[in-house]
N, CA, C and O atoms as CSV, one atom per row, in Angstrom:
chain,resi,resn,atom,element,x,y,z
A,1,MET,N,N,-12.882,16.278,0.726
A,1,MET,CA,C,-11.859,16.344,-0.314
A,1,MET,C,C,-11.315,14.943,-0.582
A,1,MET,O,O,-10.873,14.258,0.340
A,2,ARG,N,N,-11.348,14.528,-1.816
A,2,ARG,CA,C,-10.794,13.233,-2.198
A,2,ARG,C,C,-9.339,13.429,-2.598
A,2,ARG,O,O,-9.019,14.241,-3.466
A,3,ARG,N,N,-8.489,12.688,-1.965
A,3,ARG,CA,C,-7.056,12.789,-2.233
A,3,ARG,C,C,-6.649,11.768,-3.286
A,3,ARG,O,O,-7.383,10.830,-3.597
A,4,ASP,N,N,-5.472,11.983,-3.814
A,4,ASP,CA,C,-4.911,11.075,-4.802
A,4,ASP,C,C,-4.426,9.808,-4.099
A,4,ASP,O,O,-3.796,9.875,-3.044
A,5,ILE,N,N,-4.724,8.671,-4.688
A,5,ILE,CA,C,-4.359,7.386,-4.104
A,5,ILE,C,C,-2.840,7.237,-3.978
A,5,ILE,O,O,-2.351,6.599,-3.046
A,6,PHE,N,N,-2.106,7.820,-4.906
A,6,PHE,CA,C,-0.645,7.726,-4.866
A,6,PHE,C,C,-0.065,8.594,-3.767
A,6,PHE,O,O,0.987,8.277,-3.212
A,7,GLN,N,N,-0.741,9.682,-3.450
A,7,GLN,CA,C,-0.338,10.512,-2.317
A,7,GLN,C,C,-0.475,9.700,-1.025
A,7,GLN,O,O,0.361,9.793,-0.126
A,8,ALA,N,N,-1.528,8.916,-0.953
A,8,ALA,CA,C,-1.762,8.121,0.250
A,8,ALA,C,C,-0.676,7.082,0.473
A,8,ALA,O,O,-0.205,6.905,1.597
A,9,ILE,N,N,-0.279,6.403,-0.578
A,9,ILE,CA,C,0.708,5.330,-0.405
A,9,ILE,C,C,2.143,5.848,-0.393
A,9,ILE,O,O,3.077,5.076,-0.175
A,10,ALA,N,N,2.326,7.140,-0.622
A,10,ALA,CA,C,3.677,7.712,-0.600
A,10,ALA,C,C,4.262,7.725,0.804
A,10,ALA,O,O,5.482,7.720,0.966
A,11,ASP,N,N,3.422,7.740,1.800
A,11,ASP,CA,C,3.890,7.822,3.187
A,11,ASP,C,C,4.133,6.414,3.750
A,11,ASP,O,O,3.261,5.551,3.646
A,12,PRO,N,N,5.305,6.177,4.344
A,12,PRO,CA,C,5.611,4.839,4.863
A,12,PRO,C,C,4.688,4.401,6.003
A,12,PRO,O,O,4.403,3.211,6.134
A,13,THR,N,N,4.224,5.324,6.816
A,13,THR,CA,C,3.305,4.954,7.890
A,13,THR,C,C,1.982,4.472,7.316
A,13,THR,O,O,1.413,3.494,7.799
A,14,ARG,N,N,1.494,5.151,6.293
A,14,ARG,CA,C,0.237,4.726,5.677
A,14,ARG,C,C,0.392,3.378,4.990
A,14,ARG,O,O,-0.526,2.558,5.017
A,15,ARG,N,N,1.542,3.142,4.375
A,15,ARG,CA,C,1.776,1.817,3.772
A,15,ARG,C,C,1.793,0.743,4.859
A,15,ARG,O,O,1.284,-0.359,4.656
A,16,ALA,N,N,2.370,1.061,5.996
A,16,ALA,CA,C,2.404,0.102,7.107
A,16,ALA,C,C,0.995,-0.154,7.652
A,16,ALA,O,O,0.664,-1.283,8.013
A,17,ILE,N,N,0.176,0.882,7.709
A,17,ILE,CA,C,-1.208,0.716,8.146
A,17,ILE,C,C,-1.949,-0.199,7.171
A,17,ILE,O,O,-2.690,-1.089,7.587
A,18,ILE,N,N,-1.745,0.025,5.878
A,18,ILE,CA,C,-2.378,-0.830,4.864
A,18,ILE,C,C,-1.957,-2.279,5.067
A,18,ILE,O,O,-2.789,-3.182,4.994
A,19,ALA,N,N,-0.675,-2.506,5.319
A,19,ALA,CA,C,-0.178,-3.863,5.527
A,19,ALA,C,C,-0.815,-4.497,6.763
A,19,ALA,O,O,-1.140,-5.684,6.759
A,20,LEU,N,N,-0.991,-3.708,7.812
A,20,LEU,CA,C,-1.609,-4.220,9.038
A,20,LEU,C,C,-3.049,-4.654,8.810
A,20,LEU,O,O,-3.442,-5.758,9.188
A,21,ILE,N,N,-3.830,-3.781,8.192
A,21,ILE,CA,C,-5.252,-4.106,8.059
A,21,ILE,C,C,-5.535,-5.000,6.853
A,21,ILE,O,O,-6.672,-5.426,6.649
A,22,ALA,N,N,-4.521,-5.281,6.068
A,22,ALA,CA,C,-4.699,-6.253,4.984
A,22,ALA,C,C,-4.921,-7.644,5.575
A,22,ALA,O,O,-5.579,-8.488,4.966
A,23,ILE,N,N,-4.376,-7.871,6.745
A,23,ILE,CA,C,-4.492,-9.170,7.412
A,23,ILE,C,C,-5.845,-9.304,8.095
A,23,ILE,O,O,-6.511,-10.334,7.987
A,24,GLN,N,N,-6.244,-8.236,8.807
A,24,GLN,CA,C,-7.537,-8.252,9.494
A,24,GLN,C,C,-7.977,-6.832,9.801
A,24,GLN,O,O,-7.147,-5.933,9.937
A,25,ALA,N,N,-9.286,-6.630,9.910
A,25,ALA,CA,C,-9.820,-5.320,10.272
A,25,ALA,C,C,-9.366,-4.985,11.697
A,25,ALA,O,O,-9.292,-5.857,12.562
A,26,MET,N,N,-9.066,-3.712,11.918
A,26,MET,CA,C,-8.558,-3.290,13.222
A,26,MET,C,C,-9.185,-1.968,13.642
A,26,MET,O,O,-9.616,-1.170,12.810
A,27,THR,N,N,-9.223,-1.758,14.953
A,27,THR,CA,C,-9.686,-0.486,15.494
A,27,THR,C,C,-8.536,0.523,15.414
A,27,THR,O,O,-7.376,0.129,15.293
A,28,PRO,N,N,-8.848,1.810,15.481
A,28,PRO,CA,C,-7.777,2.807,15.473
A,28,PRO,C,C,-6.775,2.616,16.619
A,28,PRO,O,O,-5.572,2.797,16.429
A,29,ASN,N,N,-7.265,2.255,17.789
A,29,ASN,CA,C,-6.356,2.031,18.918
A,29,ASN,C,C,-5.426,0.854,18.671
A,29,ASN,O,O,-4.238,0.916,18.989
A,30,ALA,N,N,-5.966,-0.221,18.101
A,30,ALA,CA,C,-5.142,-1.391,17.794
A,30,ALA,C,C,-4.092,-1.047,16.744
A,30,ALA,O,O,-2.959,-1.523,16.813
A,31,ILE,N,N,-4.466,-0.231,15.788
A,31,ILE,CA,C,-3.509,0.207,14.759
A,31,ILE,C,C,-2.425,1.062,15.408
A,31,ILE,O,O,-1.237,0.862,15.157
A,32,ALA,N,N,-2.835,2.011,16.237
A,32,ALA,CA,C,-1.895,2.952,16.869
A,32,ALA,C,C,-0.877,2.238,17.756
A,32,ALA,O,O,0.248,2.713,17.910
A,33,GLU,N,N,-1.258,1.111,18.336
A,33,GLU,CA,C,-0.334,0.362,19.196
A,33,GLU,C,C,0.896,-0.140,18.445
A,33,GLU,O,O,1.905,-0.475,19.066
A,34,ASN,N,N,0.822,-0.193,17.135
A,34,ASN,CA,C,1.923,-0.694,16.315
A,34,ASN,C,C,2.901,0.394,15.886
A,34,ASN,O,O,3.849,0.116,15.151
A,35,PHE,N,N,2.685,1.627,16.335
A,35,PHE,CA,C,3.507,2.750,15.895
A,35,PHE,C,C,3.970,3.592,17.074
A,35,PHE,O,O,3.337,3.608,18.130
A,36,ASN,N,N,5.073,4.285,16.881
A,36,ASN,CA,C,5.574,5.231,17.873
A,36,ASN,C,C,5.071,6.629,17.560
A,36,ASN,O,O,5.816,7.604,17.649
A,37,SER,N,N,3.810,6.716,17.194
A,37,SER,CA,C,3.177,7.985,16.854
A,37,SER,C,C,2.008,8.195,17.799
A,37,SER,O,O,1.532,7.260,18.442
A,38,SER,N,N,1.559,9.421,17.870
A,38,SER,CA,C,0.395,9.713,18.703
A,38,SER,C,C,-0.858,9.136,18.057
A,38,SER,O,O,-0.896,8.870,16.856
A,39,ARG,N,N,-1.858,8.954,18.868
A,39,ARG,CA,C,-3.149,8.464,18.365
A,39,ARG,C,C,-3.711,9.467,17.360
A,39,ARG,O,O,-4.349,9.083,16.380
A,40,GLN,N,N,-3.471,10.747,17.608
A,40,GLN,CA,C,-3.944,11.802,16.713
A,40,GLN,C,C,-3.264,11.697,15.343
A,40,GLN,O,O,-3.917,11.878,14.315
A,41,ALA,N,N,-1.974,11.410,15.322
A,41,ALA,CA,C,-1.254,11.263,14.055
A,41,ALA,C,C,-1.783,10.065,13.267
A,41,ALA,O,O,-1.947,10.141,12.049
A,42,ILE,N,N,-2.049,8.961,13.963
A,42,ILE,CA,C,-2.592,7.780,13.296
A,42,ILE,C,C,-3.984,8.085,12.749
A,42,ILE,O,O,-4.336,7.642,11.656
A,43,SER,N,N,-4.771,8.837,13.506
A,43,SER,CA,C,-6.112,9.218,13.030
A,43,SER,C,C,-6.032,10.031,11.744
A,43,SER,O,O,-6.867,9.880,10.853
A,44,LYS,N,N,-5.026,10.892,11.653
A,44,LYS,CA,C,-4.844,11.687,10.429
A,44,LYS,C,C,-4.520,10.771,9.245
A,44,LYS,O,O,-5.047,10.952,8.148
A,45,HIS,N,N,-3.657,9.797,9.476
A,45,HIS,CA,C,-3.329,8.840,8.416
A,45,HIS,C,C,-4.567,8.042,8.004
A,45,HIS,O,O,-4.794,7.811,6.817
A,46,LEU,N,N,-5.358,7.625,8.981
A,46,LEU,CA,C,-6.583,6.880,8.679
A,46,LEU,C,C,-7.559,7.733,7.882
A,46,LEU,O,O,-8.244,7.233,6.990
A,47,LYS,N,N,-7.622,9.004,8.199
A,47,LYS,CA,C,-8.511,9.914,7.471
A,47,LYS,C,C,-8.088,10.006,5.999
A,47,LYS,O,O,-8.926,9.939,5.100
A,48,ILE,N,N,-6.800,10.158,5.769
A,48,ILE,CA,C,-6.291,10.255,4.395
A,48,ILE,C,C,-6.563,8.960,3.633
A,48,ILE,O,O,-7.003,8.996,2.484
A,49,LEU,N,N,-6.302,7.823,4.265
A,49,LEU,CA,C,-6.559,6.539,3.611
A,49,LEU,C,C,-8.048,6.351,3.319
A,49,LEU,O,O,-8.418,5.773,2.298
A,50,SER,N,N,-8.895,6.841,4.220
A,50,SER,CA,C,-10.345,6.764,4.003
A,50,SER,C,C,-10.777,7.664,2.858
A,50,SER,O,O,-11.603,7.273,2.033
A,51,GLU,N,N,-10.219,8.869,2.806
A,51,GLU,CA,C,-10.554,9.803,1.732
A,51,GLU,C,C,-10.172,9.242,0.372
A,51,GLU,O,O,-10.827,9.529,-0.630
A,52,CYS,N,N,-9.132,8.455,0.336
A,52,CYS,CA,C,-8.688,7.829,-0.914
A,52,CYS,C,C,-9.419,6.516,-1.174
A,52,CYS,O,O,-9.195,5.854,-2.188
A,53,GLN,N,N,-10.278,6.161,-0.259
A,53,GLN,CA,C,-11.070,4.935,-0.356
A,53,GLN,C,C,-10.205,3.674,-0.374
A,53,GLN,O,O,-10.591,2.652,-0.941
A,54,LEU,N,N,-9.032,3.761,0.255
A,54,LEU,CA,C,-8.184,2.577,0.395
A,54,LEU,C,C,-8.591,1.746,1.597
A,54,LEU,O,O,-8.340,0.542,1.641
A,55,ILE,N,N,-9.224,2.392,2.580
A,55,ILE,CA,C,-9.742,1.683,3.736
A,55,ILE,C,C,-11.183,2.112,3.960
A,55,ILE,O,O,-11.620,3.174,3.515
A,56,LYS,N,N,-11.902,1.255,4.661
A,56,LYS,CA,C,-13.314,1.522,4.899
A,56,LYS,C,C,-13.610,1.311,6.379
A,56,LYS,O,O,-13.324,0.245,6.923
A,57,PRO,N,N,-14.188,2.336,7.042
A,57,PRO,CA,C,-14.576,2.150,8.442
A,57,PRO,C,C,-15.913,1.416,8.538
A,57,PRO,O,O,-16.837,1.680,7.769
A,58,THR,N,N,-15.997,0.507,9.480
A,58,THR,CA,C,-17.232,-0.236,9.734
A,58,THR,C,C,-17.513,-0.183,11.227
A,58,THR,O,O,-16.643,-0.496,12.039
A,59,ASN,N,N,-18.714,0.210,11.583
A,59,ASN,CA,C,-19.101,0.249,12.997
A,59,ASN,C,C,-19.559,-1.129,13.448
A,59,ASN,O,O,-20.394,-1.769,12.810
A,60,LYS,N,N,-18.994,-1.563,14.554
A,60,LYS,CA,C,-19.406,-2.814,15.206
A,60,LYS,C,C,-19.614,-2.474,16.678
A,60,LYS,O,O,-18.666,-2.426,17.462
A,61,GLY,N,N,-20.858,-2.243,17.031
A,61,GLY,CA,C,-21.143,-1.795,18.390
A,61,GLY,C,C,-20.585,-0.399,18.586
A,61,GLY,O,O,-20.863,0.506,17.800
A,62,ARG,N,N,-19.803,-0.229,19.627
A,62,ARG,CA,C,-19.190,1.082,19.905
A,62,ARG,C,C,-17.846,1.269,19.210
A,62,ARG,O,O,-17.276,2.360,19.227
A,63,GLU,N,N,-17.360,0.233,18.619
A,63,GLU,CA,C,-16.034,0.271,17.990
A,63,GLU,C,C,-16.138,0.543,16.493
A,63,GLU,O,O,-17.118,0.180,15.842
A,64,ILE,N,N,-15.105,1.188,15.970
A,64,ILE,CA,C,-14.956,1.376,14.528
A,64,ILE,C,C,-13.791,0.494,14.097
A,64,ILE,O,O,-12.698,0.568,14.659
A,65,TYR,N,N,-14.036,-0.331,13.103
A,65,TYR,CA,C,-12.988,-1.176,12.549
A,65,TYR,C,C,-12.685,-0.697,11.135
A,65,TYR,O,O,-13.587,-0.399,10.352
A,66,TYR,N,N,-11.407,-0.632,10.833
A,66,TYR,CA,C,-10.983,-0.263,9.489
A,66,TYR,C,C,-10.561,-1.517,8.753
A,66,TYR,O,O,-9.824,-2.351,9.279
A,67,GLN,N,N,-11.045,-1.635,7.522
A,67,GLN,CA,C,-10.667,-2.770,6.682
A,67,GLN,C,C,-10.187,-2.266,5.335
A,67,GLN,O,O,-10.569,-1.186,4.884
A,68,LEU,N,N,-9.353,-3.055,4.708
A,68,LEU,CA,C,-8.755,-2.686,3.431
A,68,LEU,C,C,-9.762,-2.823,2.302
A,68,LEU,O,O,-10.521,-3.792,2.252
A,69,GLU,N,N,-9.768,-1.859,1.404
A,69,GLU,CA,C,-10.572,-1.920,0.185
A,69,GLU,C,C,-9.655,-2.421,-0.938
A,69,GLU,O,O,-9.014,-1.630,-1.631
A,70,VAL,N,N,-9.605,-3.720,-1.100
A,70,VAL,CA,C,-8.658,-4.358,-2.016
A,70,VAL,C,C,-8.858,-3.894,-3.453
A,70,VAL,O,O,-7.887,-3.780,-4.200
A,71,THR,N,N,-10.082,-3.628,-3.850
A,71,THR,CA,C,-10.331,-3.241,-5.233
A,71,THR,C,C,-9.632,-1.939,-5.597
A,71,THR,O,O,-9.278,-1.728,-6.757
A,72,ARG,N,N,-9.432,-1.062,-4.615
A,72,ARG,CA,C,-8.741,0.204,-4.894
A,72,ARG,C,C,-7.258,-0.021,-5.178
A,72,ARG,O,O,-6.625,0.793,-5.850
A,73,LEU,N,N,-6.713,-1.102,-4.679
A,73,LEU,CA,C,-5.308,-1.392,-4.939
A,73,LEU,C,C,-5.071,-1.752,-6.399
A,73,LEU,O,O,-3.944,-1.670,-6.887
A,74,LYS,N,N,-6.132,-2.149,-7.095
A,74,LYS,CA,C,-5.994,-2.488,-8.515
A,74,LYS,C,C,-5.543,-1.284,-9.333
A,74,LYS,O,O,-4.791,-1.433,-10.296
A,75,GLU,N,N,-5.999,-0.094,-8.953
A,75,GLU,CA,C,-5.581,1.115,-9.662
A,75,GLU,C,C,-4.065,1.296,-9.569
A,75,GLU,O,O,-3.412,1.678,-10.541
A,76,ILE,N,N,-3.528,1.020,-8.404
A,76,ILE,CA,C,-2.078,1.115,-8.206
A,76,ILE,C,C,-1.379,0.032,-9.015
A,76,ILE,O,O,-0.370,0.292,-9.670
A,77,ASP,N,N,-1.914,-1.175,-8.970
A,77,ASP,CA,C,-1.321,-2.293,-9.690
A,77,ASP,C,C,-1.301,-2.044,-11.193
A,77,ASP,O,O,-0.318,-2.364,-11.860
A,78,GLN,N,N,-2.369,-1.479,-11.726
A,78,GLN,CA,C,-2.432,-1.189,-13.159
A,78,GLN,C,C,-1.375,-0.168,-13.563
A,78,GLN,O,O,-0.767,-0.284,-14.627
A,79,TRP,N,N,-1.162,0.821,-12.721
A,79,TRP,CA,C,-0.158,1.832,-13.030
A,79,TRP,C,C,1.239,1.222,-12.977
A,79,TRP,O,O,2.081,1.504,-13.829
A,80,ILE,N,N,1.477,0.385,-11.972
A,80,ILE,CA,C,2.788,-0.250,-11.815
A,80,ILE,C,C,3.043,-1.274,-12.922
A,80,ILE,O,O,4.189,-1.482,-13.321
A,81,ALA,N,N,1.992,-1.906,-13.413
A,81,ALA,CA,C,2.131,-2.976,-14.413
A,81,ALA,C,C,2.888,-2.517,-15.655
A,81,ALA,O,O,3.691,-3.267,-16.210
A,82,GLN,N,N,2.632,-1.292,-16.088
A,82,GLN,CA,C,3.329,-0.812,-17.282
A,82,GLN,C,C,4.842,-0.725,-17.052
A,82,GLN,O,O,5.622,-0.974,-17.970
A,83,TYR,N,N,5.250,-0.380,-15.852
A,83,TYR,CA,C,6.676,-0.300,-15.545
A,83,TYR,C,C,7.249,-1.673,-15.241
A,83,TYR,O,O,8.430,-1.919,-15.489
A,84,ARG,N,N,6.431,-2.566,-14.710
A,84,ARG,CA,C,6.870,-3.926,-14.442
A,84,ARG,C,C,7.284,-4.592,-15.751
A,84,ARG,O,O,8.323,-5.250,-15.810
A,85,LYS,N,N,6.490,-4.429,-16.783
A,85,LYS,CA,C,6.801,-5.008,-18.091
A,85,LYS,C,C,8.106,-4.437,-18.639
A,85,LYS,O,O,8.940,-5.171,-19.170
A,86,LEU,N,N,8.274,-3.131,-18.506
A,86,LEU,CA,C,9.487,-2.474,-18.979
A,86,LEU,C,C,10.721,-3.029,-18.270
A,86,LEU,O,O,11.710,-3.370,-18.918
A,87,TRP,N,N,10.663,-3.122,-16.929
A,87,TRP,CA,C,11.820,-3.611,-16.185
A,87,TRP,C,C,12.072,-5.091,-16.417
A,87,TRP,O,O,13.225,-5.517,-16.469
A,88,GLU,N,N,11.011,-5.885,-16.560
A,88,GLU,CA,C,11.206,-7.302,-16.857
A,88,GLU,C,C,11.915,-7.480,-18.188
A,88,GLU,O,O,12.788,-8.337,-18.322
A,89,THR,N,N,11.543,-6.672,-19.170
A,89,THR,CA,C,12.204,-6.728,-20.478
A,89,THR,C,C,13.669,-6.354,-20.339
A,89,THR,O,O,14.537,-7.016,-20.907
A,90,ARG,N,N,13.947,-5.305,-19.593
A,90,ARG,CA,C,15.347,-4.881,-19.410
A,90,ARG,C,C,16.162,-5.923,-18.661
A,90,ARG,O,O,17.313,-6.179,-19.013
A,91,PHE,N,N,15.575,-6.529,-17.627
A,91,PHE,CA,C,16.291,-7.562,-16.889
A,91,PHE,C,C,16.541,-8.793,-17.757
A,91,PHE,O,O,17.599,-9.416,-17.666
A,92,ASN,N,N,15.579,-9.137,-18.587
A,92,ASN,CA,C,15.780,-10.268,-19.508
A,92,ASN,C,C,16.898,-9.973,-20.499
A,92,ASN,O,O,17.700,-10.851,-20.814
A,93,GLN,N,N,16.952,-8.747,-20.987
A,93,GLN,CA,C,18.028,-8.359,-21.899
A,93,GLN,C,C,19.378,-8.428,-21.194
A,93,GLN,O,O,20.367,-8.873,-21.778
A,94,LEU,N,N,19.417,-7.993,-19.958
A,94,LEU,CA,C,20.663,-8.054,-19.180
A,94,LEU,C,C,21.063,-9.507,-18.941
A,94,LEU,O,O,22.239,-9.850,-19.065
A,95,ASP,N,N,20.103,-10.362,-18.599
A,95,ASP,CA,C,20.392,-11.790,-18.417
A,95,ASP,C,C,20.977,-12.400,-19.683
A,95,ASP,O,O,21.948,-13.154,-19.626
A,96,ASN,N,N,20.381,-12.072,-20.823
A,96,ASN,CA,C,20.884,-12.595,-22.095
A,96,ASN,C,C,22.295,-12.112,-22.368
A,96,ASN,O,O,23.142,-12.886,-22.813
A,97,LEU,N,N,22.554,-10.855,-22.110
A,97,LEU,CA,C,23.887,-10.300,-22.321
A,97,LEU,C,C,24.907,-10.994,-21.424
A,97,LEU,O,O,25.990,-11.359,-21.882
A,98,LEU,N,N,24.570,-11.178,-20.156
A,98,LEU,CA,C,25.494,-11.830,-19.214
A,98,LEU,C,C,25.720,-13.298,-19.586
A,98,LEU,O,O,26.837,-13.806,-19.490
A,99,ASN,N,N,24.658,-13.964,-20.006
A,99,ASN,CA,C,24.813,-15.363,-20.437
A,99,ASN,C,C,25.712,-15.471,-21.658
A,99,ASN,O,O,26.530,-16.387,-21.744
A,100,ASN,N,N,25.572,-14.549,-22.602
A,100,ASN,CA,C,26.427,-14.538,-23.787
A,100,ASN,C,C,27.874,-14.260,-23.408
A,100,ASN,O,O,28.787,-14.862,-23.973
A,101,GLN,N,N,28.089,-13.368,-22.472
A,101,GLN,CA,C,29.452,-13.050,-22.022
A,101,GLN,C,C,30.089,-14.255,-21.352
A,101,GLN,O,O,31.267,-14.538,-21.570
A,102,ASN,N,N,29.307,-14.977,-20.524
A,102,ASN,CA,C,29.812,-16.165,-19.837
A,102,ASN,C,C,30.139,-17.299,-20.812
A,102,ASN,O,O,31.085,-18.055,-20.591
A,103,GLN,N,N,29.363,-17.418,-21.881
A,103,GLN,CA,C,29.620,-18.466,-22.873
A,103,GLN,C,C,30.859,-18.176,-23.681
A,103,GLN,O,O,31.535,-19.101,-24.133
A,104,LYS,N,N,31.173,-16.905,-23.872
A,104,LYS,CA,C,32.369,-16.521,-24.621
A,104,LYS,C,C,33.626,-16.698,-23.806
A,104,LYS,O,O,34.713,-16.855,-24.361
A,105,SER,N,N,33.489,-16.674,-22.492
A,105,SER,CA,C,34.673,-16.769,-21.607
A,105,SER,C,C,35.211,-18.161,-21.502
A,105,SER,O,O,36.195,-18.391,-20.799
């Protein structure tokens, strides 16, 4: 079952896992050491992230390393971009209003 990418990033633990492996590929045990969760709970998060293709497991000998699939983050960025433009416009309008108020004072 392929899950929605936004469902994956909705969970703070999964976002933290993404942040961890964005720096370097890590084994599930190395990832789990950074959380106060069971190894089983971390495995569930890794499964969801894998199903969404946000991370990719790679076998190196007996170990499995998870690495970030950066290209999948572009889908999130594209969705956020439309709102980024909207908020930047609103903040610029607010800046202009405040500057005009300060000049009148």
